[in-house]
N, C-alpha and C positions, 0 to 999 in steps of 0.2 A: 479557282486558280488565282484570281486577282487578289483575294484576301491573303493568300500565301506569299505571292510575289509582290509585296508592297513596295513599289518603286519610289514612293515618297519618303520612305525610311530605308534606303537601300543598304546602309551599313548594318542596321539591325536585322534586316532580312537575310543578308549574307551570313551573319553570325548564327542566325537561327537555323539556316541550312547546313552550315559547315560544322557547327559544334557537335552534333550527333555523329557525324562522319568521324570526327577526331576521337570521340569516345569509343566508337566501334573499333577504331584502329588501335587505341591504347589497349583495349581488351586483347586484340590480336597480338600486340607487342608483348603483353603479359604472357600470352601463350608461348610466343617465340622464345622469350627468356626462360620460361618454365621448362619448355622442351629442351633448350640448351642446357639448363641446369640439371635436369634428370639424366641427359646423355653424358654430360661431363662428369657427373658423379660416379659413372661406371669406372672412371680413371683409366679408360682405354682410349688413348689418343688416336689409335688407328680407327676406332669406331667413330669418334668425333670427326676425323678427317674424311672418313668414307661418306658420312651423311652430308658434310660440307660440300664435297665434290658433286653431290646430286642437287645442290642448290640451284645451279643454272638450269637444270631440267625443269624444276618446279617453276622457275621464273619464266621459262619458255612456254609452259602450259598457261601461265597467267597472260602471257602475251597473246596467245590465241583467243583466250577469253575476252581480252580487252579489245580485240578487233571488233567484236559485236557489242561489247558493253560500252566502250568509249565512243565508237562510231555510231552505235544506235542511240546512245544518250544525247550525243551532239545533235543528231538529226531530229530526235523527238523533242528536245528542248526548243529548237527553232520552230518546229511544227506547232508546238503549243503556244509559242509566241505569236504565231500566225493564226491561232485558234483553230487548228486543224486536228481535232481529236480522232477522226476516223483514220487519218494518216498515221497518227501515233500508235493506234491499236495495230495497224497492219505491220508497221516496222517492228514493233515489239515482238509480235508473234514470229516473224521471220527470224529475228535475232535468237529467240529461244530454240527453235528447231535446228537452225544451222550450227548453233553452238554444240548441241548434242552429236550431230553428224561429224563435226570437226573433231570432237573428243574421241569418238570411236576410231576414226581414221588414224589419228596420232597415236592412240594407244596400241593399235595393231603394228604400226611402224616401230615403236619403241620396243615391243616384244620381239619381233622378227629380227631386229638389228641390234639387240642388246649388247653383244660382246664388242663389236666395233664402236658403239656409242660410248660405252663405259671406258674403253681404251682412250677414246678422243677426249673425254672430260678429265682424264688424268688418274684413273684408278690404277693402282699398282698391286703387286703381289700382297703387300701388307694390308692394303685397304679394300681390295676387290670384293671380298665376301660381304662386308658391311654395305658397301656401295650397291652391290647387286641386290641385297635383301630390300633395301629401301627403294631402289629403282624399279623393281618388278611390281611392287604394290602400287607405286605411283603410276606405272604404265597401265595397269589394270583399271585403276580408278581415274584415268584421264578424262572421260566424259563428265564425271562429277566435278573435277577441278575446273575444267573449262566453263561448264554451266554455272558454277557457283558465282562467278563475277557478273553474270547477266542481270538478274533481278536486283542484286545488290546495288547496281548502278542505275537501272532503269526506273526503279520505284522512286528514286530521289527526284526524277524529272517532274513528277506531279507533287513535289513537296513533301514526300513521305520519308524524310531523312531519318526521323526517329525509328520508323519501322524498319528501315534498311539497317540501322544500328542493332536493333533487337535481333533481327535475323542473323547478323554477324556474331553477336554476343552468344546467342543460343548454341551455334555451332562450335564456337571457340571454347565455351565452358565445357561442353561435352568432351571436346578434344583434351582439355586440361585434365579432366577427371580420368579419362581413359589412358593417358600417357603412362603414368606410373603402374597402372594395372597391367598393360601390355608389355612395357619395357622390363619391369622388375618382377611383378606378380606372376606373369606368365613366361618370364625369361625369354622374351622375343626380340630384345635388342633393337636394332635399326628397323626391322620389319614391324615391330610393335608400334614404333613411333609413327611409321607411315600409315598403318591400318587406323590408328586413332585419328589421324588427320583426315583420312578419306570418310570415316564415319561422321565426324563433325561437320564436314562440308555437305554430306548427304542431308543431314538435318536442317542445315540453312537453306538448301535448295527446296526442300519440301515445305518449310515454313513460308517462305516468300512466294513459292509457287501457288500455294493454297489461297494466299491474299489476292494475287493477280487474277486467278481464276474466278474467285467468288465475289470480290468486292471492287476491284479497280475499274474506273470508268474510262481511263485513257490508255491502259495496257491490256494485253491479251496473250493467251497461250492457246487459243482455239485454232486448229488447223485450217479452218474455213476462212480465217482472216489473214492467213500467211500469204499475202499477195502484195508484192512490191514492184515498182517499175524499175526499169533499167537505170534510170537516173538516181533513184533512191538507193539501189544496190551500190552504185558508183560512189555516192556520198558516204555511205556506211563504210565501204572499204578504203576509200581515200583517207578519211580521218581515222578509222580503226587501225589500219595498217601502220600509219605514222605513230599512233599511240603504242601499238605492239612492238614496233621497232625499239622503243625504249627498253622494254623488257627483254627482247632478243639481244640487243646490243649489250645490255647489262650482263646477260648470261655469258656472252662471248668474252666480255672483259673480265668477269670473275674466272673463267677458264684460263684465260691468258695470265692473269695475276697468280692464280694457284700454280700454274706450270712454272712461272719464273721463280716463285717462292720455294718450289720443290727442290731447287738447286741448293737451298740452305737447310733443308730437312723437313720432316713431317710436322715437327712442332710449329714451324712457321705457317704451314697451311692450317693447322688446327687453330692457331692463334688468330689468324685472319677470319676464320669461320666464326669464332666467338666475338671478335671485335666488330664484325659486320652487323651482327645482331644487336650488340650493345649500342652501336652507333644509331640504330633505328629508334632509340629512345628519343633523340632529338629529331631525327628525320621524319618519324611517323606523324608527329604533330604538324609538321610543315606540309607533308604530303596530304594529310586529312583536311587541313584548312584550304589548301590549293584546290583539291578535287571537290571539296564541298561547295565551291563557288561555280562549278561547271554548269549546273542547271540554270543558275541565274545569269551567268555570262551569255549562254545560248538564248535564253528567253529575252533578255534585254536587246541583244543584237537582232534577234528575229522580229522584235517590235520596232526596230529601227530608232531606238532612243539612244543616240550616240553620246549625248551629253551625260546621261546617267551611266553609260558604260565607261566613259573616261573617268568619271568620279569614282566609280567602283574600283577600277584598276589601280588608281593612285592609292586608295585606302588599303586595298589588299596587299599591295607591294610593300608599303611602309609597315603594315602589320606583320607580314611574314618575315621580313628582314629583321625586325626588332625581336620577334619571338625566337627566331633562329639564333641570334646572337646571345640571348640569355641562356637558352637551353645548351648550346654548344659550350658556353663558358663554364656551365656547372659540370658538364661531362668532362671537359678538359681538366678541370681541377680535381675531378674525382676518379680519373682514369685508372689509377692503380687499384683503388678499392673496388670499382666496378668489375674489373677482370678477375680479381681475387674471389669474388663472389661465386664464380663458376668453376674455377680450377684452383688446385693447391700447388701445382707444379711450379717451382720458383722461376724456372727458365721461360715457361709459357707466360707467366705473370708479367715478367720483365719485357718480353717481346711484345705482348698484347697491349701493355700500358702505352708503350711508345707508338705503336701502330694506331691506337685509338686517338691519340692527341693529334696526329697528322690527319686522320680521317675526318674529325669534326672541324678542323681548321677552315675547311672550305664550304661549310654548310650554309653560310649567308649568301654566298654566290650561287649555291645550289638552289636556294629558295627563289632567286630571281629567274633562273633558267626554268624551274618547274612552273612558276606563275605564267610566264609567257608561252610555255609549251601547252599547258591546259587551256589558256585563252585562245590560242590558235585552233586547238581541237574543238572547243565549244562553238566557235564562230565559223567553223567550216573552212578555215584557211589551211589547205592541205600541204602546200609547198613549204611555208615557213615552219609549220608543225613538223614536217618531215626533217627539215634541217636541224631543228632543235633536238629532235628525238635521236639524231645521229651525232650529237655533240659531246656533252660531258661524259656520258657512258657509252661512247661509241668511237667514231673516227678520231676525234680529238684526243680522247683518253689513250686509245691504242697507240697513236703516234707519240704522244708524250711519254708513256711508260716505256716504250721500246728505246726512245732516244735517251731518256734519263737513266734507264738501266744500263745502257751501253756506256754512258759517260760516268755515272756515279755508283753503279752497282746497286746494292741493297737500299742505300739511302735515296737513290733515284726512284725506286719503287715506292718508298714511303711518301715522297712529296708529289707523286704523279697526280693523285686525285685532286689535290689543292691547285696545282697549276692548270689542270684541265677544267676545273670549276671556274676559275678566273677568266680564262679564255672564252669559255662557253657563255658566261654571263654577258660579256661584252658583245658577242655575236647575237645573242637573244635580244638584247636591248635595241641593237641596230635593226634587226628584222622587224621588231615591234614598231619602231618609228616609221619605217618604210611602208609596212603592211597597212597600218591604220591611218595613214596620212590623209587620204581623201575623206574618210568618215569623220575624222576629228576637225578637219577644215570645215566640213558641213555643219558640225555641231557649233563651231565657233562663229559661223556666219550669222 
């Protein structure tokens, strides 16, 4: 473990951990874009909109996975910093089994209450069939979706970022190959896209599960080691729920945005669905580099080396903001071309191009919020983590979009994310200076 987390070359160590995460996310991004490409090529905007409406449900399943993935990885990283490998094995086993149980319960709820939930997320007579087809497969595969995020995150705690990436890539490539087979070859449309996703996730879970069972020294899936104290469960849930809130809040914000856009027509909802995925070109790299540093943040904090932690935070902040500015600028200048790749409809291209420019405008501020959010999660700071999780894609965004929509109409919707990002970045920095004041004073003493 000491050889992996080399604190004497902390910048190099961070990049070594984060880069494979980014590569894995890039492959995931390729899948998302490929998936969008195949679906959009049906030239059925009702199908595109129907699947877009199910996006928040997928994000919600990610949220439940992240309760145990982020909460577990935060605690495991700190335990390893304290050299408690037995504790790490117990926590990882608990996260594995509780994730499966949670997925089963959620899946049953989604199936039983399918009609009211589909109505809630905005399915209309025009989009209902496509949304239902995608939704039901997602509901049945809920345990797989939730479980997929567990070992993808936990193996990085022992420095196996490349292995995590391979697991992600294997599942994603299978997904990409199966997409056109199910969507076009078997003429299954939305249902086919969802089935391909679940099969891909299944392979990722199996691949990483085999590694943990047979080779890992600090992680476990043995039922006999599924023993955690009340305090450990509390730590997992406090950090995990704050991490999950980001996903849940994002889902709610997407639902609200789609409902407001419906007033302008289905093409606006379809355009936002395409734009959201294209915007991930820039955001995915930022998310990958931010989350790639979580094991190191937790390890350094657990070892109480606050001077190194301060050095690491400064480097990562400058790195993320600079990278975000470059990527966002490229997307901004190429917005029309990027949207045109996926659709040929002139109106959707025009709407989407404008939307995309406004979406990427706040990505630098998003990078700041994301950095401090994952830092709070990794170091077990539940309250500031909770506050950040409810900011840019939560309370702040909801207030901003309703106020600006009321004042400016459609233009208000367009600029809402940028305004929310700026406000949230200011809030996150203030929380950071307050939260780590004592630790950094100790480091300077």
